[in-house]
Structure formats: structure tokens, C-alpha cells
N, C-alpha and C positions, 0 to 999 in steps of 0.2 A: 504493500500500500504506500509506504513512504517513497519507494523508488518511483512509483507511478505519479505521485504528487510532484516529486522533484522533476521528473520528465516533463510533466505538464507545465510546471513553472518555467523551466528552461525554454520550452517551445514558445510559451507566451512572451518571454523576454526577447527571444530571437525575432518573433513575429513583430513585436513592437519596434525593435531596433530597425528591422528591415523597412517597416512602414515609415519610420522617422527619416531614415536615409533617403528613401524614395521621395518623400515630401520635400526634403532639402533639394534633391535633384530637380524636382518639378518646380521649385521656387515657391512652394506653399509655406515653407518655414524659412524665415530669413531674419538676420540680425538687423534690427532697426538702428540707424545712427543715433548717437546721443544728441540731446538738445542742450546747447551751450548758450548762456545768456550773460552778457555784461549788464548787470543791474545798475551799476554806478561807476563812472559818470554816465550821463545820458548821451545818446548819439546826437551829434550836431550841437552839443553844448560848447561853452567857452571856458577858457582857463586864464589864470594870471601867471605872469612870468615869475621865475624864482620862487615858486611855492610848491607845496606838496598836493598831489592829486590822489585822493583815496579811491580805490576800486573794489568792487565786490562782484563775484561771479557765481552763477548757479548752474549746476549740471544735473540733468535728469536723463536716465537711461532705463529702458524697459527691462533690461536684464541686470544691470549693475546697481540701480537704485537712484537715490537722490543725495546730492552733496550736502543739502541742508540738514539731512538726518544722519550725516556722517557715514552713509553707506558707500560713498565714493571718497577715496582718500584725497585730501587737498594736495598731496605731493604728486598727484597725477594730472593736476590741472595747471595749465601754463598760460602766461600772458606775454605776448610779444608787443613791445612798444617801439614804434618807429617815428622818428622826428623828421619832418619835412620843412626846410626853411622856406620863407616866402609864403605866397598864397596862390600858387599855380593850381588851377583846377585839374589840368592835365596830369601833373605829378601826383595829385591826390587820387585821381581815378586810377592811375596806373598802380599806385601802391595798394589800393583796395583790391584790384584784380590780382595782384601778385600774392596777396594774403590767402587767396583761395587755393593756390597751388599746394600740392602735398608737400610735407616736410622732406628735405633732403635725407638720403639714407642714413648718414651719420647722425644727424639730429634726431631722427625718428628712433634710432637705436638708443641714444642717450635718454630720450624721454621715456622709453619703455623699460629702462633699467633703473639702477639705484644711483646713477651718477649725481643727480641733483639732491640726493640726501646729504652729500658732503661738499658739493661744489655749487657755486653760483657763477653766472657769466661775468659780472663786473665786480661783485663784492666777495670778500673772503667769508667762508663758512667754517666748517671743520677743517676742510682742506683749502688749498689756494684757489683763487678764482681762475676761471678759464682765461681771463685777461692776463693775469700774472704768468700763467703757463705759456701763453702765446708770446709774451714779451721776453721770457727767459731763454727760449730756444730758437735756434735758426730754423727758418722755414724751408726745409729741403727734404728730399726723400729719405736720406739717412736718418735724420732726426725723427721723421714720421715712423719709420720702422722701429727705431729704438724705443720711442714712447709707446708704440702699439704693444710691444713685448712687455713693457712695464705695466700697462693696463691689465694684461692677461695674468702676469705673474705676481703683481702687487709690488709695492715699494715701501721703504722706510728710511728716515733720515735725510731725505732730499729736501723737504720743507720742514725744518726744525725736527720735532719728534713725531710729527704726524705720520700715521701708518695708513697706507692705502691697501685694503685687502685685495687678494687676487680675484680675478673675474674669468675663470676658466671656461665659462659658457660662450664667451666671445671667440670668434675666429680671428686670426691675424688680420684678414682683410676687413672685417667689421671694425676692429680696433683702429685700423688705418683710416677708415671713413670717418670715425669720430674725431680723430686728431686733425684730419683735414678740415672738418667743419669748424673746429676750434680755431685753427690758424686763419681760416677765411673770414670768420664772423666776430670773434671775441673783441677785436680791436676797432670794430666799426663804431665811431662815436655817435652815430645817429640811430643806433638800435640797441635795445636791451631786452632781457628776458627775465621773467619772474615766475616763481612757483607758488601756487596756493590759490585759494578762492577769495582771498582778501589781502589787502596790503596797500602800499602807496609808493609813488615815485615822484621825484622832484623835476619840475620843469626847468628849462634853461634860463640864464640871465637874458633879459630883453635885448634882442638884436637892434641894430641901428634902424631898420625899417619897421620894427615893431610887429612883424608878421611871422606866423609860423603855425604848423599843424602837427597834431599827433594822431597816428593811426594805431588803434589798439585792437589786437586780435587774440581772443581767448580760445583755447582748444583743449580737447580731451579725446583720447582714443580709448574705446571701451575694451573689455576683455574678450569679446567675441562669444560665439555659441560654444557651450561646453562640449569638449571632445571634437570640435571641428576646427582644424588648423586654418590659419589665415582668414578667419571670419570676422576679424576686428573691423570696427567702423570708427571713423574720425568725425567729430562734430566741432564746429567753430562758429564764432560770432565776431564780426568786425564792426567797429564804430569809428567815427571821426570826431575829434574835438579841435576847436580852432582858438587862436588867441583873440582876446577882446580888442 
């Protein structure tokens, strides 16, 4: 009797799994992209020079939950802040269009890993900022290979007594992509990146013409459908704020 029940249970499970996979193939079950909203500041609002702008972000996802209920980790929510000098509508529109493009491979890998638990782009956290790393090393293939190996194997004693744990899940090629992204983007004075659903950033000192724009893009990549590889979806929200 027990073996019959076990057989029936296994058959039912296999039937359910086969149906589930079949529905996936037919597109009846899909992972909906998360909804990302910048709640503050408001789109098309204005800012003062040399002052702090507070931001709040909300993320909701059918599978992962709601950031307001702490079902989504703030460490997985990112804000990209791009400064545009002047008041050119063409530059503004181009920047908004560029924000829709998927993350470069290196940055996408960093966002999905624990990199931002210890590092920020411009500011020091537990480890050095990516800006400090970019300034410390020569930007060439030999350095990229050397640092990629350090990412995988871990380091200690390079930045005071800070220890970077090993990251054996990364391939050398993936590690190189991350270093390349750091070298290309960390020193850009017009762009910064922040982690979390709330925080603040400081605007620049007022330029001579008194005109400028900030493009804010919040993003979150969900965890995908359970057991289905590469089913992750990315959601984002972009707003524009202008100088008074």
C-alpha cells in the first residue's frame, strides 16, 4: 500500500512538473518584470545648487514581494544619477533613452553579486571605493588580468587591513568585465551610483550659466522563476529634475 501511494505521489509530481514546463514553453507562465518607482523627488521637479536631494524608491514584484515590507533587500536596489550641464533638451532626451539600455555585462554582474556590500562607486565603505581603485592602477590589460585574479582569489593588506574574501563563482572573464567597467565609469565626474531604497546626494556648486539637469534612474533585477535559469527580469524608472 505504501509503495502504491509513493508511486502515485511521484507520478502526480512528475505530471505537475511536466505541465508546468509545458506552460512555460507555451508562454502561459512567465516572470513579470518588477515595478520600480522613484517616489521622491518628483519627475520634472526642480533643485537648488549645492544642496542635498533626498530620494526614496519603491519596488514591487509578483514573485519577490515589496520593498516597503522588507521583502526585497535594499542592497539590490540601485540609483544611477547623471548630471547634464546646461539645459539642452536634446542631451536630456538622449540621456533618458540611454537609461533604458540594459546594464553592461560587468555592471550587471556586480549588481547581482555582493560587490556593493563592501564597495561604493565614489565613497569608501568597508573596502575602497571603485574610484580609488581606478585611480590607483594603470588602465591596461595586464592590470585588468591581475585585478581579475584578485577578485576571484581574494586579497588582504592592499588597502590597510581590509580583507576582500574570495569570489570563486566568478570566471576570469567575468572578473575582467567588472574591472573594465570600473576603469571606464568610476572616474566619470558626471555620474554616480547609489545602493538602497532611500538616501541622498549632493548637487553641484552653481555653474556660471546657472543651468543644469539631473537624470535619475532606479533599477532592480528580480530573482526570476524558481528553478528556471535566466528568467530574471529588470525593472527601472527614470525621472528628470532641473535647476531652478
